[in-house]
C-alpha positions in Angstrom: 46.8 -7.9 1.7 42.7 -7.4 1.4 40.6 -9.4 2.7 39.2 -12.9 0.5 35.4 -12.4 -1.0 32.8 -14.2 0.8 30.6 -16.9 -1.6 27.5 -15.8 -1.0 25.1 -13.0 0.4 21.5 -14.3 2.2 18.3 -12.2 2.1 19.4 -10.7 5.6 22.6 -9.6 5.1 20.8 -7.3 2.0 17.8 -6.4 4.4 20.3 -5.2 6.9 21.5 -3.1 4.6 18.0 -1.4 3.8 17.2 -1.1 7.3 21.0 1.0 8.0 21.2 2.8 5.0 19.6 6.1 5.0 20.3 7.8 1.3 22.0 5.5 -1.3 20.5 1.6 -1.7 22.3 1.0 -3.9 24.6 -1.9 -5.3 27.2 -0.5 -5.2 27.0 2.3 -2.5 26.8 -1.2 -0.6 29.9 -3.2 -1.2 31.5 -0.3 -0.6 30.7 -0.4 2.7 31.3 -4.2 3.3 35.0 -5.0 3.0 33.7 -9.0 2.1 31.2 -7.9 -0.5 31.0 -6.9 -4.2 28.5 -5.4 -6.6 28.7 -8.6 -8.3 28.2 -10.3 -5.8 25.0 -9.1 -4.1 23.4 -7.7 -8.0 24.1 -12.6 -8.0 22.0 -13.1 -5.4 19.1 -10.8 -6.5 18.9 -12.4 -9.8 19.2 -16.3 -8.4 17.1 -15.5 -5.0 13.0 -15.7 -6.2 11.0 -13.7 -2.8 7.5 -13.9 -3.2 4.5 -11.7 -1.5 4.2 -15.1 0.2 7.0 -14.6 2.8 5.9 -11.0 3.8 2.5 -13.0 5.3 4.9 -15.5 7.1 6.7 -13.0 9.0 3.9 -10.9 9.6 1.2 -13.3 10.7 2.6 -13.9 14.2 2.2 -10.6 15.3 -1.1 -9.9 13.6 -3.9 -8.7 16.3 -6.8 -9.4 14.3 -10.4 -8.5 15.0 -14.0 -9.8 14.1 -14.4 -6.1 13.1 -10.9 -5.8 10.9 -10.6 -3.8 7.9 -9.0 -4.7 4.2 -7.4 -2.1 2.2 -6.7 -2.1 -0.9 -4.9 0.5 -3.2 -1.5 1.2 -5.4 1.5 3.1 -5.6 3.9 3.8 -8.2 7.6 3.3 -7.8 8.9 6.2 -9.5 11.5 4.7 -11.5 10.6 7.8 -14.4 14.6 8.2 -15.4 15.3 5.1 -16.2 15.1 3.6 -19.2 15.9 -0.1 -19.5 14.6 -1.1 -16.4 12.4 -4.5 -17.0 8.5 -4.2 -15.5 8.4 0.3 -16.0 5.5 1.2 -17.9 3.5 4.6 -17.8 0.9 4.7 -16.2 -0.9 7.7 -13.2 1.0 8.4 -10.4 -1.7 10.3 -7.5 1.9 10.9 -6.0 2.7 12.7 -9.3 -0.8 13.8 -10.1 0.3 12.4 -13.6 2.0 10.0 -15.4 5.0 8.9 -15.0 7.4 5.8 -15.7 7.4 3.2 -12.7 6.8 -0.5 -11.2 2.8 -0.2 -10.1 2.6 -2.0 -6.7 -1.0 -2.9 -5.7 -1.0 -3.3 -1.9 -3.2 -5.1 0.7 -3.5 -3.7 4.6 -4.7 -5.2 7.0 -6.5 -2.7 10.1 -7.3 -3.7 13.9 -9.9 -1.2 14.6 -9.7 -1.7 18.6 -5.7 -1.3 18.6 -5.3 1.3 15.9 -1.7 -0.3 14.2 -2.4 -2.0 11.4 -0.2 -4.0 8.8 0.6 -4.7 5.5 -0.6 -8.6 4.9 0.1 -9.1 0.4 0.6 -7.0 -2.8 1.3 -7.1 -6.1 3.8 -6.3 -8.9 1.3 -4.9 -11.6 2.3 -6.1 -14.4 0.5 -7.2 -17.3 2.6 -8.0 -20.4 4.2 -10.9 -18.2 1.2 -12.1 -16.2 -2.0 -10.2 -18.1 -3.2 -9.6 -15.0 -5.8 -6.0 -14.1 -5.4 -4.3 -11.1 -9.3 -5.6 -10.0 -7.6 -9.2 -10.6 -4.8 -8.7 -7.8 -7.4 -7.2 -5.3 -10.0 -10.6 -6.3 -7.0 -13.3 -5.8 -5.7 -10.8 -2.8 -8.8 -10.7 -1.2 -10.3 -14.8 -1.9 -6.0 -15.1 -0.5 -7.0 -13.6 3.0 -10.3 -15.1 3.5 -9.6 -19.0 2.2 -6.5 -19.5 2.3 -4.9 -16.5 5.5 -8.5 -16.9 7.0 -8.1 -13.3 8.4 -10.8 -12.3 10.8 -12.5 -9.1 9.1 -15.8 -7.4 8.1 -15.5 -4.8 5.6 -13.1 -3.8 2.1 -12.5 -0.2 1.3 -11.1 0.6 -1.8 -10.6 4.5 -3.7 -13.0 5.1 -7.0 -9.9 3.9 -8.9 -11.6 0.0 -7.7 -15.5 0.6 -7.3 -16.0 -1.9 -10.4 -19.5 -3.0 -10.5 -17.8 -6.4 -10.7 -15.8 -5.8 -7.6 -18.3 -4.4 -5.5 -20.1 -7.6 -6.7 -17.5 -10.0 -5.9 -17.0 -8.7 -1.9 -20.7 -8.8 -1.6 -21.2 -11.8 -2.7 -18.1 -13.1 -0.2 -20.8 -12.1 2.8 -18.4 -8.7 3.3 -19.1 -5.5 3.7 -17.7 -2.8 1.4 -17.4 1.3 1.1 -16.3 2.6 -1.7 -16.2 6.4 -3.0 -17.5 6.4 -6.8 -16.4 8.4 -9.4 -18.3 11.6 -10.3 -19.5 10.5 -13.4 -20.5 7.8 -12.2 -24.6 7.0 -13.5 -27.2 6.2 -10.3 -31.0 6.8 -9.3 -33.1 6.6 -6.5 -33.9 2.4 -5.2 -37.9 1.6 -6.3 -38.0 4.2 -9.2 -37.6 4.1 -12.9 -35.9 8.0 -13.1 -33.2 8.2 -15.9 -30.2 7.8 -14.4 -27.8 10.6 -13.4 -24.6 11.4 -12.5 -24.0 10.9 -9.1 -22.8 14.4 -8.5 -26.6 15.7 -9.5 -28.2 13.6 -7.0 -30.7 15.4 -5.2 -30.5 14.5 -1.3 -32.1 16.3 1.2 -31.3 17.0 5.4 -32.1 13.7 5.8 -30.0 11.8 3.4 -27.6 13.8 3.8 -27.3 12.8 7.6 -28.8 9.4 7.2 -27.9 8.1 3.4 -30.1 8.2 0.4 -30.9 4.1 -1.0 -29.9 4.2 -4.9 -28.9 1.7 -7.3 -26.6 2.0 -9.8 -26.1 1.4 -13.3 -25.3 -2.1 -14.0 -26.6 -3.5 -10.8 -29.0 -6.1 -10.3 -31.8 -4.7 -10.2 -32.6 -5.8 -6.9 -29.4 -4.3 -6.0 -29.9 -1.3 -3.4 -26.8 0.8 -1.8 -26.8 3.5 0.4 -25.2 6.7 -0.7 -23.6 9.0 1.6 -21.9 12.3 0.6 -19.1 13.0 2.6 -17.4 16.5 2.9 -13.2 15.1 2.5 -11.8 19.1 2.6 -13.1 22.7 1.9 -12.8 21.6 -2.3 -13.7 18.3 -2.1 -16.4 15.9 -1.5 -16.8 11.9 -2.2 -19.6 10.4 -2.8 -19.9 6.8 -1.1 -21.2 3.6 -1.3 -21.6 1.1 0.5 -23.8 -2.8 1.2 -24.0 -2.5 5.1 -27.1 -2.0 6.1 -26.9 -0.7 9.3 -25.1 2.0 8.1 -27.3 5.0 9.1 -24.6 8.6 9.6 -23.2 9.9 8.0 -20.4 11.1 9.8 -20.2 7.0 10.6 -19.6 6.9 7.0 -16.6 9.0 6.8 -15.1 7.6 9.9 -14.6 4.7 8.0 -13.2 6.5 5.3 -11.2 7.7 6.7 -9.8 5.1 7.6 -8.3 4.1 4.1 -5.4 6.7 4.9 -3.2 4.3 6.8 -2.5 2.3 3.3 -1.3 5.9 2.3 1.0 5.8 5.3 2.5 2.4 4.1 3.2 4.1 0.8 4.4 6.7 2.1 6.5 5.0 4.9 8.0 2.6 2.7 9.1 4.5 -0.5 11.1 7.4 2.3 12.5 4.5 5.1 13.3 1.4 3.0 14.6 2.4 -0.9 11.9 0.1 -2.5 12.6 2.9 -5.5 16.3 3.5 -5.6 16.9 -0.1 -6.4 19.2 0.4 -10.0 19.2 -2.6 -11.8 17.5 -3.9 -14.9 16.1 -7.5 -14.6 13.5 -7.4 -13.1 13.7 -10.5 -11.1 16.3 -8.4 -9.2 13.6 -5.6 -8.9 11.1 -8.4 -7.4 13.4 -9.1 -4.8 14.3 -5.7 -3.8 10.2 -4.8 -3.6 10.2 -7.9 -1.6 12.9 -7.0 0.9 11.8 -3.3 1.3 8.7 -4.7 2.3 10.2 -6.9 4.7 12.1 -4.0 6.2 9.0 -1.8 6.4 7.5 -4.7 8.7 10.4 -4.9 10.7 10.6 -0.9 11.5 6.3 -2.0 12.5 6.3 -4.3 14.7 9.3 -2.4 16.6 7.6 1.0 16.4 4.8 -1.0 17.6 6.5 -2.7 20.2 8.2 0.9 21.7 5.7 2.9 21.3 7.4 4.4 19.1 7.4 5.5 14.4 9.2 4.3 12.2 10.9 7.7 11.3 11.8 8.0 15.3 13.2 4.3 14.8 15.4 4.6 11.6 16.3 8.0 12.1 17.8 7.7 15.6 20.4 5.4 13.7 21.8 8.5 13.7 21.7 9.5 17.1 24.7 8.3 17.9 26.2 9.5 15.4 25.6 12.7 16.0 26.4 12.8 19.1 30.2 11.7 18.7 30.5 14.1 16.4 29.9 17.0 18.2 32.0 16.0 21.1 35.8 14.8 18.9 34.5 15.4 15.2 36.8 14.0 12.7 36.5 16.7 10.4 36.4 20.2 12.2 35.0 23.3 11.4 37.9 26.1 11.7 38.1 30.2 10.4 40.8 31.9 8.8 
């Protein structure tokens, strides 16, 4: 006689499934591997639960090692739903990973970097869904930044974003909070040398002498207050790419140091890659936006758990997750359940 189905499932149960599974993260796959669990039971739990980004912070807070020189980094990622036609909250948007427009769910993320320990943590995120909440991505950034400073009371000195968020409004917002920012500009942003009445020109065409290439150039960005100046640095990123980075940091006088600061943004790309490859965050096929939101929250919680254990073990999240297959392979090579043979 088959065992009766259980009447409930918890957040811990679902997160454990996402942590343990290696390829398939669907609700059907979950139900097929746990005798007491049905697809409808998991679906009902995810449909009725309401998990928020605050839950992620509750799990991260005890592990967070702060520094007065800490960095807050923002960036967004698109969860690929290109073959999904009826999932709520899916919209066509640009994906840097795909280098083009795809259908997906936009995830705006905030991480914290401790430069002394070289560790980082995700501390907040938002779903980009303007049809439901009317908020732009920059509005989400401002909300998360205020939350980090005033509610979470996190210690940090500098904010890093990419060129998509380097708007005048956001830079002034950070400056008014008495924090430093480093922002790469799009090549067509208009600037002029500070203290002059020269015509504005695209930043990619502005002249820099040898000293300014090394130590930066004081500039005024079009649309900024008349007395607000910034330092502009030309930062080589690769053999075929150069970024033009502006900062309100008055102590910054070195192009090499600016390049090192900007390189810290790589950590949020690392977070995006690990989240997608190890937690199944893109793999939920359910249509309802509440289920999608809860699945994303659980996926981020799984990443937080993996990252915490990786720091403790001085390992990587990939070694931990793929290590779950190690005992399986050892056992199969000793006593294979499907034996190889030749006719």
